[in-house]
MMTF fields as JSON, N, C-alpha, C and O atoms, coordinates in Angstrom:
{
  "mmtfVersion": "1.0.0",
  "mmtfProducer": "UNKNOWN",
  "numBonds": 435,
  "numAtoms": 436,
  "numGroups": 109,
  "numChains": 1,
  "numModels": 1,
  "chainsPerModel": [1],
  "groupsPerChain": [109],
  "chainIdList": ["A"],
  "bondAtomList": [4, 2, 8, 6, 12, 10, 16, 14, 20, 18, 24, 22, 28, 26, 32, 30, 36, 34, 40, 38, 44, 42, 48, 46, 52, 50, 56, 54, 60, 58, 64, 62, 68, 66, 72, 70, 76, 74, 80, 78, 84, 82, 88, 86, 92, 90, 96, 94, 100, 98, 104, 102, 108, 106, 112, 110, 116, 114, 120, 118, 124, 122, 128, 126, 132, 130, 136, 134, 140, 138, 144, 142, 148, 146, 152, 150, 156, 154, 160, 158, 164, 162, 168, 166, 172, 170, 176, 174, 180, 178, 184, 182, 188, 186, 192, 190, 196, 194, 200, 198, 204, 202, 208, 206, 212, 210, 216, 214, 220, 218, 224, 222, 228, 226, 232, 230, 236, 234, 240, 238, 244, 242, 248, 246, 252, 250, 256, 254, 260, 258, 264, 262, 268, 266, 272, 270, 276, 274, 280, 278, 284, 282, 288, 286, 292, 290, 296, 294, 300, 298, 304, 302, 308, 306, 312, 310, 316, 314, 320, 318, 324, 322, 328, 326, 332, 330, 336, 334, 340, 338, 344, 342, 348, 346, 352, 350, 356, 354, 360, 358, 364, 362, 368, 366, 372, 370, 376, 374, 380, 378, 384, 382, 388, 386, 392, 390, 396, 394, 400, 398, 404, 402, 408, 406, 412, 410, 416, 414, 420, 418, 424, 422, 428, 426, 432, 430],
  "bondOrderList": [1, 1, 1, 1, 1, 1, 1, 1, 1, 1, 1, 1, 1, 1, 1, 1, 1, 1, 1, 1, 1, 1, 1, 1, 1, 1, 1, 1, 1, 1, 1, 1, 1, 1, 1, 1, 1, 1, 1, 1, 1, 1, 1, 1, 1, 1, 1, 1, 1, 1, 1, 1, 1, 1, 1, 1, 1, 1, 1, 1, 1, 1, 1, 1, 1, 1, 1, 1, 1, 1, 1, 1, 1, 1, 1, 1, 1, 1, 1, 1, 1, 1, 1, 1, 1, 1, 1, 1, 1, 1, 1, 1, 1, 1, 1, 1, 1, 1, 1, 1, 1, 1, 1, 1, 1, 1, 1, 1],
  "groupList": [{"groupName": "MET", "atomNameList": ["N", "CA", "C", "O"], "elementList": ["N", "C", "C", "O"], "formalChargeList": [0, 0, 0, 0], "bondAtomList": [1, 0, 2, 1, 3, 2], "bondOrderList": [1, 1, 2], "singleLetterCode": "M", "chemCompType": "L-PEPTIDE LINKING"}, {"groupName": "ILE", "atomNameList": ["N", "CA", "C", "O"], "elementList": ["N", "C", "C", "O"], "formalChargeList": [0, 0, 0, 0], "bondAtomList": [1, 0, 2, 1, 3, 2], "bondOrderList": [1, 1, 2], "singleLetterCode": "I", "chemCompType": "L-PEPTIDE LINKING"}, {"groupName": "LYS", "atomNameList": ["N", "CA", "C", "O"], "elementList": ["N", "C", "C", "O"], "formalChargeList": [0, 0, 0, 0], "bondAtomList": [1, 0, 2, 1, 3, 2], "bondOrderList": [1, 1, 2], "singleLetterCode": "K", "chemCompType": "L-PEPTIDE LINKING"}, {"groupName": "LEU", "atomNameList": ["N", "CA", "C", "O"], "elementList": ["N", "C", "C", "O"], "formalChargeList": [0, 0, 0, 0], "bondAtomList": [1, 0, 2, 1, 3, 2], "bondOrderList": [1, 1, 2], "singleLetterCode": "L", "chemCompType": "L-PEPTIDE LINKING"}, {"groupName": "ALA", "atomNameList": ["N", "CA", "C", "O"], "elementList": ["N", "C", "C", "O"], "formalChargeList": [0, 0, 0, 0], "bondAtomList": [1, 0, 2, 1, 3, 2], "bondOrderList": [1, 1, 2], "singleLetterCode": "A", "chemCompType": "L-PEPTIDE LINKING"}, {"groupName": "CYS", "atomNameList": ["N", "CA", "C", "O"], "elementList": ["N", "C", "C", "O"], "formalChargeList": [0, 0, 0, 0], "bondAtomList": [1, 0, 2, 1, 3, 2], "bondOrderList": [1, 1, 2], "singleLetterCode": "C", "chemCompType": "L-PEPTIDE LINKING"}, {"groupName": "SER", "atomNameList": ["N", "CA", "C", "O"], "elementList": ["N", "C", "C", "O"], "formalChargeList": [0, 0, 0, 0], "bondAtomList": [1, 0, 2, 1, 3, 2], "bondOrderList": [1, 1, 2], "singleLetterCode": "S", "chemCompType": "L-PEPTIDE LINKING"}, {"groupName": "VAL", "atomNameList": ["N", "CA", "C", "O"], "elementList": ["N", "C", "C", "O"], "formalChargeList": [0, 0, 0, 0], "bondAtomList": [1, 0, 2, 1, 3, 2], "bondOrderList": [1, 1, 2], "singleLetterCode": "V", "chemCompType": "L-PEPTIDE LINKING"}, {"groupName": "PRO", "atomNameList": ["N", "CA", "C", "O"], "elementList": ["N", "C", "C", "O"], "formalChargeList": [0, 0, 0, 0], "bondAtomList": [1, 0, 2, 1, 3, 2], "bondOrderList": [1, 1, 2], "singleLetterCode": "P", "chemCompType": "L-PEPTIDE LINKING"}, {"groupName": "TRP", "atomNameList": ["N", "CA", "C", "O"], "elementList": ["N", "C", "C", "O"], "formalChargeList": [0, 0, 0, 0], "bondAtomList": [1, 0, 2, 1, 3, 2], "bondOrderList": [1, 1, 2], "singleLetterCode": "W", "chemCompType": "L-PEPTIDE LINKING"}, {"groupName": "PHE", "atomNameList": ["N", "CA", "C", "O"], "elementList": ["N", "C", "C", "O"], "formalChargeList": [0, 0, 0, 0], "bondAtomList": [1, 0, 2, 1, 3, 2], "bondOrderList": [1, 1, 2], "singleLetterCode": "F", "chemCompType": "L-PEPTIDE LINKING"}, {"groupName": "ASP", "atomNameList": ["N", "CA", "C", "O"], "elementList": ["N", "C", "C", "O"], "formalChargeList": [0, 0, 0, 0], "bondAtomList": [1, 0, 2, 1, 3, 2], "bondOrderList": [1, 1, 2], "singleLetterCode": "D", "chemCompType": "L-PEPTIDE LINKING"}, {"groupName": "GLN", "atomNameList": ["N", "CA", "C", "O"], "elementList": ["N", "C", "C", "O"], "formalChargeList": [0, 0, 0, 0], "bondAtomList": [1, 0, 2, 1, 3, 2], "bondOrderList": [1, 1, 2], "singleLetterCode": "Q", "chemCompType": "L-PEPTIDE LINKING"}, {"groupName": "THR", "atomNameList": ["N", "CA", "C", "O"], "elementList": ["N", "C", "C", "O"], "formalChargeList": [0, 0, 0, 0], "bondAtomList": [1, 0, 2, 1, 3, 2], "bondOrderList": [1, 1, 2], "singleLetterCode": "T", "chemCompType": "L-PEPTIDE LINKING"}, {"groupName": "ASN", "atomNameList": ["N", "CA", "C", "O"], "elementList": ["N", "C", "C", "O"], "formalChargeList": [0, 0, 0, 0], "bondAtomList": [1, 0, 2, 1, 3, 2], "bondOrderList": [1, 1, 2], "singleLetterCode": "N", "chemCompType": "L-PEPTIDE LINKING"}, {"groupName": "ARG", "atomNameList": ["N", "CA", "C", "O"], "elementList": ["N", "C", "C", "O"], "formalChargeList": [0, 0, 0, 0], "bondAtomList": [1, 0, 2, 1, 3, 2], "bondOrderList": [1, 1, 2], "singleLetterCode": "R", "chemCompType": "L-PEPTIDE LINKING"}, {"groupName": "GLU", "atomNameList": ["N", "CA", "C", "O"], "elementList": ["N", "C", "C", "O"], "formalChargeList": [0, 0, 0, 0], "bondAtomList": [1, 0, 2, 1, 3, 2], "bondOrderList": [1, 1, 2], "singleLetterCode": "E", "chemCompType": "L-PEPTIDE LINKING"}, {"groupName": "GLY", "atomNameList": ["N", "CA", "C", "O"], "elementList": ["N", "C", "C", "O"], "formalChargeList": [0, 0, 0, 0], "bondAtomList": [1, 0, 2, 1, 3, 2], "bondOrderList": [1, 1, 2], "singleLetterCode": "G", "chemCompType": "PEPTIDE LINKING"}, {"groupName": "TYR", "atomNameList": ["N", "CA", "C", "O"], "elementList": ["N", "C", "C", "O"], "formalChargeList": [0, 0, 0, 0], "bondAtomList": [1, 0, 2, 1, 3, 2], "bondOrderList": [1, 1, 2], "singleLetterCode": "Y", "chemCompType": "L-PEPTIDE LINKING"}],
  "groupTypeList": [0, 1, 2, 3, 4, 5, 2, 2, 6, 7, 8, 9, 10, 7, 10, 10, 7, 8, 4, 10, 10, 3, 1, 7, 8, 11, 1, 6, 4, 12, 13, 2, 14, 1, 9, 13, 6, 15, 16, 12, 16, 9, 7, 10, 16, 9, 14, 3, 16, 4, 11, 2, 4, 6, 7, 2, 12, 6, 6, 6, 17, 6, 4, 7, 9, 12, 17, 6, 3, 0, 8, 4, 10, 9, 3, 12, 13, 16, 2, 17, 14, 14, 18, 7, 2, 4, 1, 3, 2, 8, 17, 10, 6, 3, 13, 16, 17, 14, 6, 11, 12, 1, 8, 1, 7, 3, 17, 11, 3],
  "groupIdList": [1, 2, 3, 4, 5, 6, 7, 8, 9, 10, 11, 12, 13, 14, 15, 16, 17, 18, 19, 20, 21, 22, 23, 24, 25, 26, 27, 28, 29, 30, 31, 32, 33, 34, 35, 36, 37, 38, 39, 40, 41, 42, 43, 44, 45, 46, 47, 48, 49, 50, 51, 52, 53, 54, 55, 56, 57, 58, 59, 60, 61, 62, 63, 64, 65, 66, 67, 68, 69, 70, 71, 72, 73, 74, 75, 76, 77, 78, 79, 80, 81, 82, 83, 84, 85, 86, 87, 88, 89, 90, 91, 92, 93, 94, 95, 96, 97, 98, 99, 100, 101, 102, 103, 104, 105, 106, 107, 108, 109],
  "secStructList": [7, 7, 3, 3, 3, 7, 1, 1, 7, 7, 7, 2, 2, 2, 2, 2, 2, 2, 2, 2, 2, 2, 6, 1, 7, 7, 4, 4, 4, 7, 5, 6, 6, 3, 3, 3, 3, 3, 3, 6, 6, 3, 3, 3, 3, 3, 3, 6, 6, 6, 6, 3, 3, 3, 3, 3, 3, 6, 6, 6, 7, 7, 3, 3, 3, 3, 3, 7, 7, 1, 7, 3, 3, 3, 3, 3, 3, 6, 6, 3, 3, 3, 3, 3, 3, 3, 3, 3, 7, 6, 6, 7, 7, 4, 4, 4, 6, 7, 6, 6, 7, 7, 7, 3, 3, 3, 7, 7, 7],
  "xCoordList": [6.78, 7.178, 6.377, 5.177, 7.038, 6.386, 6.43, 7.485, 5.276, 5.188, 4.719, 3.812, 5.334, 4.898, 3.99, 4.278, 2.902, 1.967, 1.5, 1.262, 1.374, 0.889, -0.606, -1.051, -1.389, -2.843, -3.364, -4.278, -2.8, -3.251, -2.095, -1.122, -2.213, -1.148, -1.253, -2.337, -0.121, -0.044, 0.324, 1.253, -0.369, -0.049, 1.387, 1.915, 2.009, 3.412, 3.653, 4.728, 2.67, 2.911, 3.011, 3.551, 2.501, 2.612, 4.086, 4.486, 4.895, 6.317, 7.097, 8.062, 6.698, 7.427, 7.346, 8.371, 6.155, 5.978, 6.774, 7.53, 6.642, 7.439, 8.943, 9.708, 9.38, 10.807, 11.354, 12.482, 10.599, 11.017, 11.301, 12.289, 10.463, 10.621, 11.633, 12.228, 11.844, 12.762, 14.223, 15.112, 14.479, 15.858, 16.594, 17.732, 15.97, 16.594, 15.639, 14.914, 15.628, 14.726, 15.186, 16.383, 14.243, 14.532, 14.67, 13.687, 15.89, 16.132, 15.768, 15.314, 15.962, 15.659, 14.168, 13.773, 13.344, 11.894, 11.373, 10.168, 12.27, 11.812, 11.26, 11.89, 10.11, 9.512, 9.203, 8.344, 9.882, 9.762, 10.002, 11.103, 9.018, 9.212, 8.33, 7.633, 8.366, 7.661, 8.704, 9.48, 8.709, 9.67, 9.002, 7.934, 9.616, 9.037, 10.037, 11.231, 9.541, 10.375, 9.555, 8.386, 10.183, 9.516, 10.281, 11.507, 9.557, 10.152, 9.219, 8.12, 9.661, 8.876, 7.5, 7.41, 6.435, 5.092, 4.526, 3.333, 5.353, 4.868, 5.479, 6.632, 4.681, 5.145, 4.83, 3.68, 5.875, 5.713, 5.891, 6.857, 4.963, 5.055, 4.688, 3.696, 5.508, 5.271, 5.44, 6.537, 4.352, 4.387, 4.74, 3.91, 5.978, 6.467, 5.769, 5.518, 5.455, 4.817, 3.389, 2.968, 2.648, 1.268, 1.22, 0.175, 2.348, 2.453, 1.395, 0.646, 1.35, 0.442, 1.284, 1.975, 1.214, 1.987, 1.045, -0.078, 1.524, 0.716, 1.618, 2.735, 1.099, 1.715, 0.673, -0.448, 1.07, 0.137, 0.743, 1.963, -0.138, 0.308, 0.544, -0.313, 1.705, 2.014, 1.138, 0.845, 0.723, -0.098, -1.507, -2.015, -2.137, -3.523, -3.631, -4.633, -2.613, -2.669, -3.519, -3.705, -4.038, -4.885, -4.024, -3.028, -4.441, -3.707, -3.992, -5.143, -2.922, -3.079, -2.881, -3.268, -2.271, -2.097, -1.92, -1.299, -2.47, -2.23, -2.376, -3.155, -1.62, -1.694, -0.558, 0.173, -0.42, 0.588, 1.799, 1.661, 2.995, 4.21, 4.946, 5.816, 4.607, 5.265, 4.797, 3.63, 5.71, 5.311, 4.403, 4.437, 3.601, 2.744, 2.743, 2.91, 2.555, 2.624, 1.484, 1.013, 1.05, 0.185, 1.11, 1.736, 1.212, 2.084, 1.248, 0.277, 1.64, 0.938, 1.771, 2.908, 1.207, 1.875, 1.004, -0.036, 1.446, 0.664, -0.696, -1.656, -0.778, -2.022, -2.969, -4.119, -2.511, -3.333, -2.713, -1.531, -3.514, -3.031, -3.061, -4.032, -1.994, -1.888, -1.403, -0.447, -2.067, -1.668, -0.718, -1.085, 0.495, 1.508, 1.999, 2.432, 1.928, 2.337, 3.603, 3.754, 4.502, 5.72, 5.4, 4.517, 6.12, 5.983, 7.373, 8.371, 7.436, 8.69, 9.244, 8.512, 10.545, 11.175, 11.007, 11.347, 10.487, 10.284, 11.593, 12.654, 11.492, 12.651, 13.427, 14.326, 13.094, 13.804, 13.337, 12.155, 14.276, 13.93, 14.726, 15.947, 14.031, 14.71, 15.583, 16.532, 15.287, 16.033, 17.445, 18.242, 17.767, 19.106, 20.05, 21.18, 19.616, 20.466, 20.487, 21.4, 19.507, 19.441, 18.439, 17.673, 18.422, 17.368, 17.63, 16.754, 18.809, 19.073, 18.579, 18.483, 18.265, 17.726, 16.567, 16.611, 15.545, 14.374, 14.226, 13.824, 14.545, 14.434, 12.977, 12.221, 12.603, 11.233, 11.269, 12.263, 10.17, 9.984, 8.616, 7.71, 8.473, 7.188, 6.329, 6.825, 5.035, 4.106, 3.977, 4.601, 3.174, 2.981, 2.112, 1.246, 2.366, 1.535, 0.253, -0.587],
  "yCoordList": [-34.578, -33.328, -32.196, -32.335, -31.082, -29.924, -28.77, -28.451, -28.144, -26.969, -25.791, -25.926, -24.638, -23.428, -22.642, -22.524, -22.107, -21.328, -20.133, -20.23, -19.024, -17.81, -17.712, -17.705, -17.634, -17.628, -16.298, -16.288, -15.177, -13.885, -12.896, -13.107, -11.835, -10.837, -9.99, -9.813, -9.473, -8.676, -7.249, -7.059, -6.246, -4.859, -4.516, -5.034, -3.653, -3.287, -2.665, -2.848, -1.923, -1.216, -2.16, -1.782, -3.383, -4.352, -4.66, -4.878, -4.678, -4.943, -3.663, -3.669, -2.579, -1.32, -0.746, -0.377, -0.664, -0.03, -0.757, -0.102, -2.097, -2.754, -2.641, -2.462, -2.745, -2.66, -1.292, -1.201, -0.25, 1.1, 1.204, 1.819, 0.621, 0.712, -0.283, -0.035, -1.408, -2.421, -2.067, -2.747, -1.016, -0.635, -0.303, -0.734, 0.446, 0.831, 0.502, 1.38, -0.747, -1.088, -0.468, -0.286, -0.151, 0.413, -0.751, -1.194, -1.239, -2.424, -2.169, -3.08, -0.95, -0.662, -0.786, -0.949, -0.709, -0.777, -2.215, -2.442, -3.18, -4.559, -5.086, -4.949, -5.671, -6.343, -7.76, -7.973, -8.712, -10.107, -10.214, -9.906, -10.637, -10.769, -9.793, -10.175, -8.544, -7.48, -6.524, -5.923, -6.395, -5.549, -4.192, -4.115, -3.131, -1.793, -0.838, -0.889, 0.022, 1.062, 2.335, 2.302, 3.461, 4.764, 5.636, 5.722, 6.274, 7.181, 8.366, 8.234, 9.514, 10.745, 10.507, 10.248, 10.588, 10.436, 9.026, 8.821, 8.055, 6.707, 5.714, 5.849, 4.71, 3.636, 2.308, 2.018, 1.507, 0.159, -0.809, -0.7, -1.759, -2.746, -4.107, -4.254, -5.108, -6.465, -7.446, -7.61, -8.093, -9.156, -10.427, -10.981, -10.882, -12.016, -13.324, -14.142, -13.532, -14.788, -14.888, -15.958, -13.799, -13.794, -13.447, -13.584, -12.998, -12.531, -11.477, -11.592, -10.462, -9.334, -8.069, -7.726, -7.383, -6.156, -4.993, -5.175, -3.797, -2.608, -1.399, -1.334, -0.453, 0.86, 1.86, 1.901, 2.674, 3.637, 5.028, 5.197, 6.023, 7.391, 7.549, 7.189, 8.087, 8.195, 9.227, 9.08, 10.255, 11.298, 10.811, 11.066, 10.12, 9.683, 8.226, 7.831, 7.428, 6.006, 5.199, 3.998, 5.848, 5.125, 4.349, 4.853, 3.112, 2.228, 2.6, 2.795, 2.696, 2.922, 1.616, 1.503, 0.629, -0.701, -1.695, -1.388, -2.896, -3.991, -5.307, -5.422, -6.289, -7.586, -8.498, -8.222, -9.584, -10.602, -10.369, -9.875, -10.727, -10.582, -11.894, -11.965, -12.934, -14.231, -14.837, -14.705, -15.501, -16.1, -17.309, -17.975, -17.568, -18.749, -19.294, -18.545, -20.584, -21.226, -22.211, -22.817, -22.357, -23.471, -24.511, -24.263, -25.67, -26.73, -27.863, -28.301, -28.331, -29.451, -30.71, -30.808, -31.646, -32.922, -34.058, -33.837, -35.272, -36.442, -36.448, -37.023, -35.811, -35.755, -34.663, -34.616, -33.785, -32.687, -31.34, -31.257, -30.295, -28.947, -28.69, -29.027, -28.094, -27.81, -26.38, -25.944, -25.658, -24.3, -24.406, -24.94, -23.903, -23.992, -22.581, -21.849, -22.212, -20.874, -20.991, -21.914, -20.055, -20.006, -19.42, -18.572, -19.877, -19.35, -19.054, -19.545, -18.265, -17.96, -19.234, -19.995, -19.455, -20.651, -20.656, -19.677, -21.75, -21.816, -21.565, -22.06, -20.8, -20.504, -19.262, -18.836, -18.67, -17.474, -16.259, -16.129, -15.37, -14.152, -12.98, -13.06, -11.895, -10.686, -10.066, -9.348, -10.323, -9.702, -10.255, -9.72, -11.307, -11.878, -11.182, -11.635, -10.092, -9.368, -9.967, -9.682, -10.789, -11.436, -10.749, -11.426, -9.445, -8.74, -8.59, -8.116, -8.979, -8.813, -9.988, -9.88, -11.104, -12.266, -12.835, -12.88, -13.264, -13.841, -15.276, -15.492, -16.266, -17.659, -18.103, -17.887, -18.724, -19.224, -20.711, -21.233, -21.363, -22.757, -22.864, -22.087, -23.825, -24.035, -24.962, -25.897, -24.686, -25.526, -26.908, -27.197, -27.74, -29.107, -29.121, -28.267, -30.125, -30.311, -31.005, -31.255],
  "zCoordList": [25.033, 24.436, 25.066, 25.305, 25.333, 25.933, 24.944, 24.397, 24.718, 23.855, 24.689, 25.511, 24.481, 25.164, 24.235, 23.044, 24.757, 23.955, 24.762, 25.966, 24.093, 24.751, 24.506, 23.358, 25.588, 25.459, 24.919, 24.094, 25.369, 24.875, 24.942, 25.666, 24.19, 24.21, 25.469, 26.026, 25.908, 27.123, 26.729, 25.943, 27.245, 26.89, 27.27, 28.254, 26.496, 26.711, 28.073, 28.645, 28.617, 29.878, 31.066, 32.105, 30.934, 32.027, 32.286, 33.429, 31.22, 31.382, 31.635, 32.4, 31.01, 31.132, 32.537, 33.11, 33.099, 34.409, 35.493, 36.21, 35.651, 36.684, 36.438, 37.386, 35.171, 34.879, 35.266, 35.752, 35.067, 35.422, 36.916, 37.316, 37.724, 39.17, 39.715, 40.764, 39.027, 39.536, 39.308, 39.821, 38.549, 38.282, 39.573, 39.76, 40.455, 41.721, 42.862, 43.33, 43.318, 44.416, 45.724, 45.95, 46.569, 47.884, 48.859, 49.454, 49.016, 49.838, 51.297, 51.989, 51.766, 53.166, 53.463, 54.618, 52.425, 52.619, 52.537, 52.64, 52.353, 52.204, 53.527, 54.576, 53.463, 54.603, 54.162, 53.307, 54.728, 54.337, 52.841, 52.387, 52.057, 50.618, 49.852, 48.912, 50.258, 49.547, 48.99, 49.734, 47.691, 46.986, 46.779, 46.172, 47.275, 47.179, 46.554, 46.847, 45.699, 45.108, 44.986, 44.603, 45.316, 45.215, 44.239, 44.293, 43.358, 42.379, 42.21, 41.672, 42.67, 42.635, 43.261, 44.461, 42.473, 43.049, 42.9, 43.121, 42.533, 42.285, 43.265, 43.675, 43.63, 44.508, 43.829, 43.499, 43.629, 43.095, 44.259, 45.014, 44.409, 45.476, 44.917, 44.203, 45.254, 44.757, 45.907, 46.44, 46.282, 47.27, 46.508, 45.787, 46.673, 45.887, 46.235, 45.35, 47.491, 47.884, 47.358, 46.918, 47.397, 46.893, 45.407, 44.771, 44.851, 43.462, 43.154, 42.184, 43.989, 43.785, 43.734, 44.693, 42.6, 42.417, 42.15, 41.678, 42.461, 42.187, 41.993, 42.507, 41.241, 41.09, 41.562, 41.055, 42.553, 43.143, 43.145, 43.149, 43.142, 43.362, 44.854, 45.66, 45.231, 46.653, 47.356, 48.542, 46.649, 47.283, 47.605, 48.697, 46.672, 46.881, 47.315, 47.91, 47.025, 47.344, 46.383, 46.576, 45.346, 44.395, 43.393, 42.874, 43.141, 42.234, 40.785, 40.394, 39.994, 38.562, 37.794, 36.631, 38.462, 37.877, 39.006, 40.024, 38.824, 39.757, 39.016, 38.069, 39.459, 38.802, 39.207, 40.158, 38.475, 38.72, 37.824, 36.705, 38.319, 37.522, 37.283, 36.414, 38.045, 37.85, 36.53, 36.161, 35.821, 34.549, 34.748, 35.783, 33.741, 33.714, 32.289, 31.327, 32.168, 30.858, 30.689, 31.652, 29.441, 29.075, 28.483, 27.452, 29.112, 28.637, 28.081, 28.697, 26.904, 26.296, 26.533, 26.073, 27.237, 27.517, 27.009, 26.388, 27.282, 26.89, 27.594, 27.083, 28.761, 29.537, 29.056, 29.492, 28.167, 27.67, 28.013, 28.349, 27.927, 28.224, 29.723, 30.399, 30.237, 31.663, 31.862, 31.221, 32.751, 33.112, 34.297, 35.343, 34.138, 35.183, 35.503, 34.613, 36.766, 37.216, 38.042, 38.842, 37.843, 38.646, 40.013, 40.146, 41.021, 42.376, 42.924, 42.397, 43.963, 44.626, 45.257, 45.889, 45.077, 45.639, 47.158, 47.821, 47.711, 49.166, 49.929, 49.549, 50.99, 51.817, 51.414, 52.14, 50.263, 49.821, 50.61, 50.928, 50.923, 51.641, 51.082, 50.944, 50.762, 50.292, 51.37, 51.053, 52.62, 53.71, 53.845, 54.616, 53.118, 53.158, 52.194, 52.011, 51.574, 50.638, 49.248, 48.474, 48.911, 47.603, 46.696, 46.011, 46.672, 45.945, 44.452, 43.729, 43.964, 42.541, 41.709, 40.486, 42.351, 41.644, 42.458, 43.687, 41.75, 42.417, 41.92, 40.776, 42.766, 42.326, 42.288, 43.235, 41.182, 41.032, 40.692, 40.188, 40.98, 40.592, 39.937, 40.239, 39.043, 38.396, 39.24, 39.869, 39.24, 39.977, 39.342, 38.321, 39.951, 39.445, 38.207, 38.019, 37.356, 36.171, 36.543, 35.679]
}
């Protein structure tokens, strides 16, 4: 049996800020698997393979937020508690025009 548990609460802006920028991604700015979006004075960038995202001011380049966006779970199995993080599905590329869906797979238990 597998149970999902949330280890700690996540601030609302972690979900709001990326969602705001992901509405209209700048596909022409894609380099390999880096998702970039620009809106007025803000730049959102997410390296899908490294799972490193940031929101920066375009004028100064200073980050106002950075972190991970891929989901992770604590799974309870017969072996005990296991932390499992999702990763980008191997072989996926944003440059193939598949920017509306991001396939992920869960790591090993």
